[in-house]
VEXKEKE-562136 format. One record per residue (C-alpha): chain; residue in three letters; x, y, z. Coordinates in nm, 3 decimals. Layout:
N
+-------+-----+---------+---------+---------+
: chain : res :      px :      py :      pz :
+-------+-----+---------+---------+---------+
:     A : ALA :       X :       Y :       Z :
...
+-------+-----+---------+---------+---------+
***
This chain:
423
+-------+-----+---------+---------+---------+
: chain : res :      px :      py :      pz :
+-------+-----+---------+---------+---------+
:     A : MET :   2.269 :   3.851 :  -2.143 :
:     A : ARG :   2.089 :   3.841 :  -1.812 :
:     A : GLN :   2.232 :   3.595 :  -1.579 :
:     A : SER :   1.931 :   3.511 :  -1.406 :
:     A : LYS :   1.832 :   3.371 :  -1.742 :
:     A : LEU :   2.096 :   3.160 :  -1.756 :
:     A : PHE :   2.000 :   2.780 :  -1.703 :
:     A : THR :   2.380 :   2.678 :  -1.545 :
:     A : LYS :   2.516 :   2.719 :  -1.234 :
:     A : THR :   2.843 :   2.729 :  -1.082 :
:     A : LEU :   2.993 :   2.468 :  -0.854 :
:     A : LYS :   3.157 :   2.545 :  -0.523 :
:     A : THR :   3.406 :   2.300 :  -0.545 :
:     A : ALA :   3.589 :   2.131 :  -0.821 :
:     A : PRO :   3.525 :   1.756 :  -0.957 :
:     A : LYS :   3.699 :   1.512 :  -0.784 :
:     A : ASP :   3.717 :   1.315 :  -1.083 :
:     A : GLU :   3.932 :   1.546 :  -1.272 :
:     A : THR :   4.282 :   1.639 :  -1.209 :
:     A : SER :   4.356 :   1.882 :  -1.516 :
:     A : THR :   4.316 :   2.246 :  -1.460 :
:     A : ASN :   4.118 :   2.336 :  -1.719 :
:     A : ALA :   3.851 :   2.053 :  -1.665 :
:     A : ARG :   3.809 :   2.173 :  -1.331 :
:     A : LEU :   3.783 :   2.509 :  -1.372 :
:     A : LEU :   3.561 :   2.501 :  -1.678 :
:     A : ILE :   3.289 :   2.249 :  -1.519 :
:     A : ARG :   3.325 :   2.449 :  -1.202 :
:     A : ALA :   3.292 :   2.784 :  -1.381 :
:     A : GLY :   2.942 :   2.616 :  -1.578 :
:     A : TYR :   3.145 :   2.646 :  -1.928 :
:     A : VAL :   3.109 :   2.209 :  -1.964 :
:     A : ASP :   2.997 :   1.930 :  -1.838 :
:     A : LYS :   3.141 :   1.606 :  -1.815 :
:     A : LEU :   2.956 :   1.328 :  -2.016 :
:     A : MET :   3.245 :   1.054 :  -2.013 :
:     A : ALA :   3.605 :   1.037 :  -2.011 :
:     A : GLY :   3.737 :   1.253 :  -2.341 :
:     A : VAL :   3.394 :   1.365 :  -2.401 :
:     A : TYR :   3.222 :   1.730 :  -2.286 :
:     A : THR :   2.873 :   1.898 :  -2.339 :
:     A : TYR :   2.966 :   2.274 :  -2.414 :
:     A : LEU :   2.729 :   2.477 :  -2.230 :
:     A : PRO :   2.615 :   2.835 :  -2.289 :
:     A : LEU :   2.942 :   3.001 :  -2.177 :
:     A : GLY :   3.204 :   2.772 :  -2.312 :
:     A : LEU :   2.986 :   2.763 :  -2.651 :
:     A : ARG :   3.032 :   3.131 :  -2.688 :
:     A : VAL :   3.404 :   3.059 :  -2.572 :
:     A : LEU :   3.468 :   2.774 :  -2.854 :
:     A : ASN :   3.280 :   2.992 :  -3.129 :
:     A : LYS :   3.480 :   3.254 :  -3.093 :
:     A : ILE :   3.830 :   3.101 :  -3.149 :
:     A : LYS :   3.641 :   2.905 :  -3.453 :
:     A : ASN :   3.527 :   3.261 :  -3.621 :
:     A : ILE :   3.924 :   3.379 :  -3.501 :
:     A : VAL :   3.998 :   3.058 :  -3.714 :
:     A : ARG :   3.772 :   3.063 :  -3.970 :
:     A : GLU :   3.886 :   3.451 :  -4.057 :
:     A : GLU :   4.232 :   3.389 :  -4.056 :
:     A : MET :   4.179 :   3.125 :  -4.343 :
:     A : ASP :   3.976 :   3.287 :  -4.531 :
:     A : ALA :   4.207 :   3.594 :  -4.559 :
:     A : ILE :   4.481 :   3.364 :  -4.705 :
:     A : GLY :   4.244 :   3.182 :  -4.942 :
:     A : GLY :   4.122 :   2.915 :  -4.782 :
:     A : GLN :   3.759 :   2.787 :  -4.936 :
:     A : GLU :   3.511 :   2.661 :  -4.624 :
:     A : ILE :   3.383 :   2.289 :  -4.651 :
:     A : LEU :   3.197 :   2.032 :  -4.421 :
:     A : MET :   3.297 :   1.718 :  -4.495 :
:     A : PRO :   3.096 :   1.412 :  -4.344 :
:     A : ALA :   3.237 :   1.251 :  -3.998 :
:     A : LEU :   3.099 :   0.922 :  -4.091 :
:     A : MET :   3.308 :   0.724 :  -4.373 :
:     A : PRO :   3.309 :   0.395 :  -4.511 :
:     A : LYS :   3.590 :   0.169 :  -4.528 :
:     A : GLU :   3.704 :   0.180 :  -4.910 :
:     A : PRO :   3.895 :   0.482 :  -4.934 :
:     A : TRP :   4.095 :   0.409 :  -4.571 :
:     A : ALA :   4.195 :   0.078 :  -4.731 :
:     A : ILE :   4.347 :   0.262 :  -5.047 :
:     A : THR :   4.593 :   0.432 :  -4.811 :
:     A : GLY :   4.639 :   0.128 :  -4.556 :
:     A : ARG :   4.557 :   0.336 :  -4.295 :
:     A : TRP :   4.206 :   0.117 :  -4.241 :
:     A : VAL :   4.452 :  -0.138 :  -4.050 :
:     A : LYS :   4.764 :   0.086 :  -3.965 :
:     A : PRO :   4.681 :   0.269 :  -3.732 :
:     A : GLY :   4.344 :   0.086 :  -3.740 :
:     A : ASP :   4.080 :   0.076 :  -3.484 :
:     A : GLU :   4.375 :   0.171 :  -3.208 :
:     A : VAL :   4.279 :   0.524 :  -3.362 :
:     A : MET :   3.979 :   0.570 :  -3.550 :
:     A : PHE :   3.663 :   0.427 :  -3.423 :
:     A : GLN :   3.555 :   0.158 :  -3.668 :
:     A : PHE :   3.201 :  -0.051 :  -3.702 :
:     A : LYS :   2.940 :  -0.257 :  -3.891 :
:     A : GLY :   2.625 :  -0.112 :  -4.005 :
:     A : ARG :   2.337 :  -0.293 :  -4.188 :
:     A : GLY :   2.438 :  -0.573 :  -4.425 :
:     A : ASP :   2.815 :  -0.573 :  -4.256 :
:     A : LYS :   2.914 :  -0.257 :  -4.417 :
:     A : GLU :   3.231 :  -0.103 :  -4.225 :
:     A : PHE :   3.257 :   0.225 :  -4.112 :
:     A : GLY :   3.475 :   0.483 :  -3.931 :
:     A : LEU :   3.433 :   0.817 :  -3.762 :
:     A : GLY :   3.628 :   1.068 :  -3.911 :
:     A : TRP :   3.996 :   1.157 :  -3.709 :
:     A : THR :   4.146 :   1.297 :  -3.980 :
:     A : HIS :   4.016 :   1.369 :  -4.363 :
:     A : GLU :   4.319 :   1.297 :  -4.652 :
:     A : GLU :   4.111 :   0.963 :  -4.766 :
:     A : ILE :   3.824 :   1.184 :  -4.808 :
:     A : VAL :   3.952 :   1.558 :  -4.948 :
:     A : THR :   4.179 :   1.383 :  -5.215 :
:     A : PRO :   3.932 :   1.200 :  -5.429 :
:     A : LEU :   3.708 :   1.516 :  -5.374 :
:     A : VAL :   3.936 :   1.754 :  -5.536 :
:     A : LYS :   4.031 :   1.522 :  -5.766 :
:     A : LYS :   3.666 :   1.573 :  -5.914 :
:     A : PHE :   3.774 :   1.930 :  -5.982 :
:     A : ILE :   4.101 :   1.906 :  -6.129 :
:     A : ARG :   4.234 :   1.909 :  -6.476 :
:     A : SER :   4.504 :   2.165 :  -6.515 :
:     A : ALA :   4.756 :   2.351 :  -6.379 :
:     A : LYS :   4.541 :   2.653 :  -6.406 :
:     A : ASP :   4.302 :   2.468 :  -6.142 :
:     A : LEU :   4.561 :   2.488 :  -5.872 :
:     A : PRO :   4.689 :   2.570 :  -5.598 :
:     A : ILE :   4.324 :   2.492 :  -5.433 :
:     A : THR :   4.270 :   2.508 :  -4.998 :
:     A : VAL :   4.022 :   2.373 :  -4.870 :
:     A : TYR :   3.946 :   2.314 :  -4.498 :
:     A : GLN :   3.667 :   2.257 :  -4.246 :
:     A : ILE :   3.546 :   2.323 :  -3.911 :
:     A : GLN :   3.438 :   2.004 :  -3.742 :
:     A : ASP :   3.400 :   1.738 :  -3.483 :
:     A : LYS :   3.670 :   1.500 :  -3.506 :
:     A : PHE :   3.683 :   1.128 :  -3.289 :
:     A : ARG :   3.984 :   0.940 :  -3.173 :
:     A : ASN :   3.978 :   0.581 :  -3.000 :
:     A : GLU :   4.190 :   0.742 :  -2.760 :
:     A : PRO :   4.373 :   0.497 :  -2.490 :
:     A : ARG :   4.468 :   0.821 :  -2.224 :
:     A : ALA :   4.123 :   1.005 :  -2.250 :
:     A : LYS :   4.266 :   1.274 :  -2.005 :
:     A : SER :   4.373 :   1.607 :  -1.967 :
:     A : GLY :   4.010 :   1.786 :  -1.969 :
:     A : LEU :   3.998 :   1.960 :  -2.309 :
:     A : LEU :   4.337 :   1.857 :  -2.420 :
:     A : ARG :   4.300 :   1.502 :  -2.487 :
:     A : GLY :   3.945 :   1.414 :  -2.626 :
:     A : ARG :   3.761 :   1.130 :  -2.765 :
:     A : GLU :   3.544 :   1.378 :  -2.996 :
:     A : PHE :   3.720 :   1.715 :  -3.052 :
:     A : SER :   3.694 :   2.020 :  -3.243 :
:     A : MET :   3.924 :   2.021 :  -3.569 :
:     A : LYS :   4.011 :   2.240 :  -3.794 :
:     A : ASP :   4.209 :   2.129 :  -4.082 :
:     A : LEU :   4.291 :   2.290 :  -4.412 :
:     A : TYR :   4.429 :   2.049 :  -4.708 :
:     A : SER :   4.636 :   2.257 :  -5.015 :
:     A : PHE :   4.645 :   2.114 :  -5.359 :
:     A : HIS :   4.935 :   2.261 :  -5.561 :
:     A : ALA :   5.121 :   2.240 :  -5.891 :
:     A : ASP :   5.496 :   2.165 :  -5.765 :
:     A : GLU :   5.715 :   2.207 :  -5.430 :
:     A : ALA :   5.785 :   2.552 :  -5.472 :
:     A : SER :   5.407 :   2.644 :  -5.446 :
:     A : LEU :   5.342 :   2.410 :  -5.126 :
:     A : GLU :   5.675 :   2.614 :  -4.969 :
:     A : LYS :   5.563 :   2.954 :  -5.046 :
:     A : TYR :   5.203 :   2.838 :  -4.885 :
:     A : TYR :   5.330 :   2.662 :  -4.612 :
:     A : ASP :   5.541 :   2.964 :  -4.488 :
:     A : LEU :   5.274 :   3.189 :  -4.537 :
:     A : MET :   5.041 :   2.942 :  -4.293 :
:     A : ASN :   5.320 :   2.962 :  -4.054 :
:     A : LYS :   5.279 :   3.309 :  -4.009 :
:     A : VAL :   4.935 :   3.309 :  -3.966 :
:     A : TYR :   4.885 :   3.020 :  -3.747 :
:     A : LEU :   5.128 :   3.246 :  -3.480 :
:     A : LYS :   4.880 :   3.529 :  -3.519 :
:     A : ILE :   4.584 :   3.287 :  -3.464 :
:     A : PHE :   4.701 :   3.185 :  -3.133 :
:     A : LYS :   4.831 :   3.533 :  -3.061 :
:     A : ARG :   4.459 :   3.643 :  -3.120 :
:     A : CYS :   4.347 :   3.394 :  -2.874 :
:     A : GLY :   4.578 :   3.482 :  -2.608 :
:     A : LEU :   4.852 :   3.224 :  -2.661 :
:     A : ASP :   5.232 :   3.226 :  -2.723 :
:     A : ALA :   5.288 :   2.940 :  -2.931 :
:     A : LEU :   5.657 :   2.849 :  -3.008 :
:     A : VAL :   5.712 :   2.674 :  -3.363 :
:     A : THR :   5.848 :   2.335 :  -3.313 :
:     A : GLU :   6.039 :   2.105 :  -3.537 :
:     A : ALA :   5.892 :   1.753 :  -3.525 :
:     A : SER :   5.915 :   1.448 :  -3.706 :
:     A : GLY :   5.765 :   1.477 :  -4.066 :
:     A : GLY :   5.706 :   1.098 :  -4.127 :
:     A : ALA :   5.720 :   0.938 :  -4.424 :
:     A : PHE :   5.677 :   1.293 :  -4.562 :
:     A : SER :   5.934 :   1.501 :  -4.507 :
:     A : GLN :   6.209 :   1.574 :  -4.315 :
:     A : TYR :   6.048 :   1.769 :  -4.045 :
:     A : SER :   5.687 :   1.866 :  -3.969 :
:     A : HIS :   5.597 :   2.189 :  -3.732 :
:     A : GLU :   5.402 :   2.187 :  -3.419 :
:     A : TYR :   5.267 :   2.489 :  -3.201 :
:     A : GLN :   5.365 :   2.445 :  -2.855 :
:     A : VAL :   5.292 :   2.639 :  -2.571 :
:     A : LEU :   5.469 :   2.610 :  -2.261 :
:     A : THR :   5.330 :   2.504 :  -1.925 :
:     A : PRO :   5.404 :   2.253 :  -1.624 :
:     A : ALA :   5.028 :   2.132 :  -1.762 :
:     A : GLY :   5.188 :   1.996 :  -2.119 :
:     A : GLU :   5.239 :   1.660 :  -2.194 :
:     A : ASP :   5.481 :   1.671 :  -2.451 :
:     A : THR :   5.863 :   1.818 :  -2.400 :
:     A : ILE :   6.074 :   2.058 :  -2.611 :
:     A : TYR :   6.395 :   2.222 :  -2.622 :
:     A : TYR :   6.363 :   2.586 :  -2.692 :
:     A : CYS :   6.610 :   2.841 :  -2.726 :
:     A : VAL :   6.534 :   3.144 :  -2.461 :
:     A : THR :   6.653 :   3.387 :  -2.724 :
:     A : CYS :   6.533 :   3.332 :  -3.080 :
:     A : HIS :   6.282 :   3.084 :  -3.003 :
:     A : TYR :   6.381 :   2.792 :  -3.191 :
:     A : ALA :   6.235 :   2.467 :  -3.079 :
:     A : GLN :   6.242 :   2.123 :  -3.131 :
:     A : ASN :   6.034 :   1.814 :  -3.007 :
:     A : LYS :   6.208 :   1.609 :  -2.776 :
:     A : GLU :   6.096 :   1.317 :  -2.976 :
:     A : ILE :   6.386 :   1.435 :  -3.272 :
:     A : SER :   6.608 :   1.666 :  -3.086 :
:     A : ILE :   6.941 :   1.589 :  -3.059 :
:     A : TYR :   6.967 :   1.884 :  -2.782 :
:     A : LYS :   6.968 :   1.896 :  -2.434 :
:     A : GLU :   6.943 :   2.163 :  -2.126 :
:     A : ASN :   7.212 :   2.410 :  -2.124 :
:     A : ASP :   7.336 :   2.329 :  -2.476 :
:     A : PRO :   7.374 :   2.669 :  -2.693 :
:     A : CYS :   7.163 :   2.739 :  -2.971 :
:     A : PRO :   7.257 :   2.638 :  -3.318 :
:     A : LYS :   7.061 :   2.942 :  -3.466 :
:     A : CYS :   7.211 :   3.219 :  -3.218 :
:     A : SER :   7.432 :   3.248 :  -2.889 :
:     A : GLY :   7.101 :   3.186 :  -2.667 :
:     A : ILE :   7.096 :   2.864 :  -2.448 :
:     A : ILE :   6.845 :   2.554 :  -2.502 :
:     A : LYS :   6.593 :   2.482 :  -2.224 :
:     A : GLU :   6.386 :   2.218 :  -2.177 :
:     A : GLY :   5.997 :   2.292 :  -2.089 :
:     A : ARG :   5.652 :   2.084 :  -2.111 :
:     A : ALA :   5.430 :   2.244 :  -2.310 :
:     A : ILE :   5.069 :   2.177 :  -2.525 :
:     A : GLU :   5.079 :   2.139 :  -2.875 :
:     A : VAL :   4.780 :   2.340 :  -3.011 :
:     A : GLY :   4.782 :   2.307 :  -3.375 :
:     A : ASN :   5.045 :   2.178 :  -3.696 :
:     A : ILE :   5.179 :   2.192 :  -4.051 :
:     A : PHE :   5.272 :   1.896 :  -4.291 :
:     A : LYS :   5.413 :   1.919 :  -4.642 :
:     A : LEU :   5.237 :   1.534 :  -4.691 :
:     A : LYS :   5.348 :   1.614 :  -5.069 :
:     A : THR :   5.239 :   1.319 :  -5.298 :
:     A : LYS :   5.143 :   1.044 :  -5.046 :
:     A : PHE :   4.776 :   1.087 :  -5.080 :
:     A : THR :   4.786 :   1.226 :  -5.422 :
:     A : GLN :   4.993 :   0.941 :  -5.580 :
:     A : ALA :   4.743 :   0.684 :  -5.362 :
:     A : PHE :   4.379 :   0.871 :  -5.486 :
:     A : ASN :   4.594 :   0.933 :  -5.857 :
:     A : LEU :   4.501 :   1.282 :  -5.835 :
:     A : THR :   4.680 :   1.434 :  -6.139 :
:     A : PHE :   4.685 :   1.738 :  -6.358 :
:     A : ALA :   4.780 :   1.787 :  -6.693 :
:     A : ASP :   5.088 :   2.028 :  -6.728 :
:     A : ASP :   5.169 :   2.332 :  -6.962 :
:     A : ASP :   5.317 :   2.013 :  -7.190 :
:     A : GLN :   5.029 :   1.799 :  -7.173 :
:     A : LYS :   5.193 :   1.551 :  -6.919 :
:     A : GLN :   5.006 :   1.432 :  -6.621 :
:     A : LYS :   5.184 :   1.527 :  -6.298 :
:     A : LEU :   5.078 :   1.427 :  -5.962 :
:     A : ALA :   4.962 :   1.708 :  -5.695 :
:     A : VAL :   5.156 :   1.794 :  -5.406 :
:     A : MET :   4.981 :   1.869 :  -5.124 :
:     A : GLY :   5.009 :   2.008 :  -4.748 :
:     A : CYS :   4.794 :   1.972 :  -4.399 :
:     A : TYR :   4.739 :   2.202 :  -4.167 :
:     A : GLY :   4.573 :   2.144 :  -3.828 :
:     A : ILE :   4.415 :   2.336 :  -3.553 :
:     A : GLY :   4.256 :   2.232 :  -3.229 :
:     A : PRO :   3.978 :   2.480 :  -3.146 :
:     A : SER :   3.853 :   2.299 :  -2.871 :
:     A : ARG :   4.245 :   2.236 :  -2.739 :
:     A : VAL :   4.326 :   2.576 :  -2.801 :
:     A : LEU :   4.028 :   2.620 :  -2.547 :
:     A : GLY :   4.165 :   2.391 :  -2.278 :
:     A : ALA :   4.536 :   2.570 :  -2.342 :
:     A : VAL :   4.407 :   2.932 :  -2.265 :
:     A : VAL :   4.238 :   2.787 :  -1.970 :
:     A : GLU :   4.575 :   2.632 :  -1.816 :
:     A : VAL :   4.806 :   2.913 :  -1.907 :
:     A : ARG :   4.551 :   3.209 :  -1.827 :
:     A : HIS :   4.439 :   3.149 :  -1.465 :
:     A : ASP :   4.480 :   3.219 :  -1.101 :
:     A : GLU :   4.356 :   3.132 :  -0.764 :
:     A : ALA :   3.999 :   3.296 :  -0.768 :
:     A : GLY :   3.910 :   3.139 :  -1.148 :
:     A : LEU :   3.943 :   3.184 :  -1.519 :
:     A : THR :   4.118 :   3.499 :  -1.705 :
:     A : TRP :   3.982 :   3.500 :  -2.036 :
:     A : PRO :   4.174 :   3.733 :  -2.313 :
:     A : ARG :   3.940 :   3.986 :  -2.460 :
:     A : GLU :   3.875 :   3.816 :  -2.814 :
:     A : ILE :   3.768 :   3.503 :  -2.697 :
:     A : ALA :   3.605 :   3.594 :  -2.375 :
:     A : PRO :   3.247 :   3.471 :  -2.330 :
:     A : PHE :   3.160 :   3.834 :  -2.286 :
:     A : LEU :   3.362 :   4.146 :  -2.242 :
:     A : THR :   3.209 :   4.256 :  -1.920 :
:     A : GLN :   3.025 :   4.148 :  -1.617 :
:     A : LEU :   2.776 :   4.424 :  -1.510 :
:     A : THR :   2.680 :   4.357 :  -1.139 :
:     A : THR :   2.465 :   4.517 :  -0.868 :
:     A : ILE :   2.552 :   4.486 :  -0.503 :
:     A : GLY :   2.257 :   4.592 :  -0.282 :
:     A : GLY :   2.215 :   4.711 :   0.082 :
:     A : LYS :   1.924 :   4.696 :   0.301 :
:     A : ASP :   1.764 :   5.054 :   0.194 :
:     A : ASP :   1.481 :   4.955 :  -0.057 :
:     A : LYS :   1.482 :   5.315 :  -0.200 :
:     A : ILE :   1.881 :   5.289 :  -0.279 :
:     A : ASN :   1.816 :   4.959 :  -0.423 :
:     A : ALA :   1.565 :   5.070 :  -0.678 :
:     A : LYS :   1.824 :   5.369 :  -0.783 :
:     A : ILE :   2.055 :   5.045 :  -0.806 :
:     A : ASN :   1.894 :   4.818 :  -1.010 :
:     A : LYS :   1.720 :   5.107 :  -1.264 :
:     A : GLN :   2.066 :   5.269 :  -1.310 :
:     A : ALA :   2.195 :   4.898 :  -1.395 :
:     A : GLU :   1.913 :   4.854 :  -1.639 :
:     A : GLU :   1.973 :   5.131 :  -1.825 :
:     A : LEU :   2.321 :   5.068 :  -1.873 :
:     A : TYR :   2.294 :   4.719 :  -1.955 :
:     A : GLN :   2.041 :   4.848 :  -2.238 :
:     A : ILE :   2.344 :   5.097 :  -2.336 :
:     A : LEU :   2.581 :   4.879 :  -2.335 :
:     A : GLN :   2.392 :   4.622 :  -2.560 :
:     A : LYS :   2.285 :   4.897 :  -2.795 :
:     A : GLN :   2.699 :   5.003 :  -2.832 :
:     A : GLY :   2.760 :   4.634 :  -2.922 :
:     A : ILE :   2.933 :   4.554 :  -2.622 :
:     A : GLU :   2.898 :   4.181 :  -2.510 :
:     A : VAL :   2.797 :   4.204 :  -2.132 :
:     A : LEU :   2.661 :   3.938 :  -1.865 :
:     A : TYR :   2.431 :   4.120 :  -1.639 :
:     A : ASP :   2.379 :   3.985 :  -1.286 :
:     A : ASP :   2.075 :   4.056 :  -1.217 :
:     A : ARG :   1.990 :   3.800 :  -0.973 :
:     A : ILE :   1.873 :   3.846 :  -0.617 :
:     A : GLY :   1.941 :   3.714 :  -0.280 :
:     A : LEU :   2.287 :   3.690 :  -0.299 :
:     A : SER :   2.544 :   3.847 :  -0.076 :
:     A : ALA :   2.801 :   4.071 :  -0.251 :
:     A : GLY :   3.082 :   3.829 :  -0.153 :
:     A : GLU :   2.906 :   3.546 :  -0.328 :
:     A : LYS :   2.856 :   3.787 :  -0.638 :
:     A : LEU :   3.197 :   3.880 :  -0.663 :
:     A : ALA :   3.359 :   3.552 :  -0.624 :
:     A : GLU :   3.154 :   3.395 :  -0.889 :
:     A : ALA :   3.242 :   3.680 :  -1.150 :
:     A : ASP :   3.623 :   3.611 :  -1.080 :
:     A : LEU :   3.583 :   3.269 :  -1.110 :
:     A : LEU :   3.373 :   3.281 :  -1.477 :
:     A : GLY :   3.684 :   3.529 :  -1.587 :
:     A : LEU :   3.525 :   3.766 :  -1.775 :
:     A : PRO :   3.762 :   4.114 :  -1.886 :
:     A : TYR :   3.607 :   4.340 :  -1.664 :
:     A : ARG :   3.377 :   4.384 :  -1.430 :
:     A : VAL :   3.122 :   4.685 :  -1.329 :
:     A : ILE :   2.978 :   4.717 :  -1.001 :
:     A : ILE :   2.644 :   4.941 :  -0.912 :
:     A : SER :   2.629 :   4.995 :  -0.545 :
:     A : ALA :   2.508 :   5.231 :  -0.270 :
:     A : LYS :   2.835 :   5.354 :  -0.324 :
:     A : THR :   2.897 :   5.432 :  -0.646 :
:     A : ILE :   2.538 :   5.590 :  -0.687 :
:     A : GLU :   2.649 :   5.823 :  -0.412 :
:     A : LYS :   2.918 :   5.953 :  -0.624 :
:     A : ASN :   2.730 :   5.927 :  -0.953 :
:     A : ALA :   2.922 :   5.652 :  -1.126 :
:     A : VAL :   3.042 :   5.288 :  -1.193 :
:     A : GLU :   3.307 :   5.085 :  -1.036 :
:     A : LEU :   3.536 :   4.945 :  -1.309 :
:     A : LYS :   3.783 :   4.640 :  -1.247 :
:     A : LYS :   3.980 :   4.465 :  -1.489 :
:     A : ARG :   4.011 :   4.103 :  -1.428 :
:     A : THR :   4.345 :   4.100 :  -1.356 :
:     A : ALA :   4.437 :   4.427 :  -1.168 :
:     A : LYS :   4.469 :   4.448 :  -0.834 :
:     A : THR :   4.253 :   4.767 :  -0.779 :
:     A : ALA :   3.912 :   4.910 :  -0.953 :
:     A : GLU :   3.822 :   5.254 :  -1.094 :
:     A : SER :   3.544 :   5.491 :  -1.054 :
:     A : LEU :   3.406 :   5.624 :  -1.397 :
:     A : THR :   3.088 :   5.819 :  -1.526 :
:     A : ALA :   2.873 :   5.565 :  -1.718 :
:     A : LYS :   2.991 :   5.800 :  -2.034 :
:     A : GLN :   3.359 :   5.688 :  -1.948 :
:     A : LEU :   3.293 :   5.364 :  -1.909 :
:     A : ILE :   3.101 :   5.303 :  -2.211 :
:     A : ASN :   3.345 :   5.506 :  -2.416 :
:     A : LEU :   3.633 :   5.264 :  -2.253 :
:     A : LEU :   3.452 :   4.981 :  -2.345 :
:     A : ALA :   3.354 :   5.096 :  -2.715 :
:     A : LYS :   3.712 :   5.156 :  -2.736 :
:     A : ASP :   3.805 :   4.809 :  -2.671 :
:     A : ILE :   3.619 :   4.611 :  -2.914 :
:     A : GLU :   3.734 :   4.834 :  -3.211 :
+-------+-----+---------+---------+---------+
***
């Protein structure tokens, strides 16, 4: 993409009404725009990041047998009344309202009440199980404290997968598999997540959250510095400097952002909707169920919180909107400037043909300092500079976003290096 065609602009200063690092940096760098508290527009660069996170999630869900669907966000009252969740938690969590004829509706903040009767239509016997379906959808929550940028929103992106099984042994096996896959997803997105025991509510002894340590986190967890065993403060019997119950390590207290969670729902919802199947003896049995959530928008916000510096964003490669920024720095000599622009244009075309995502800063009238400062703010993994100095050396300058120094490469060396990086 040519930066001269990008309709968004960066800001000199961060918005004063935002206190969270992720919102301040994303708005200032032109990735998102705030409509109101807890609701953001994803601008071209921000949408590219969000879609890359969604695609990583989608790839990993498909790889373990998940089948993608898309359920409505607008829901009638009736299925929620069956489980009692129309009243509790009710409008404290769910946006509820009346339509024509005083019919009551709500906006989805989760989908157990919708997916369970849906799957019921297609299950007859044990041969139909297990079934795993998922969606990636915007959800809505009547959040009383919409703050922390993308970390606590009224509208947010969510991947929710639901698994249905013939017995708890099958559920346990899939649950353990999902745990490994979740850690892989977060690693691909540039996050080191801790599997954290949390309350299982009415479903089981524990659920498991995926927590990313950062001072900006809203949760408090206790974790082992050696084996990374962790518990949420809400259930923990440990305190800082206690010995780890799993190894010889020391328990520490830390703030963290929850970026995902998994639950063993068992028969909580299948019983409510009478989702049964015929076993080998032709007896009707309740299916058991699991739920697995990841918030792509929350992951995006968490990445910004843990991966930035004083100059701006520092995107990990797999979710960066572009792999590299190509920048020209001109001077007063028109002939040299013509050579700079010609080489940059040729390199831009070659990089695109190689499938290398590049943001080409072809804007004129900006100083070198302005361009370089903005490149750091945008935070792409690589920055390539073509200038009078590089023209003289018949080379280009390459700098990793997190490196302190740049290196001089030939155009061929640069192309080979970037092409290898995307393999």
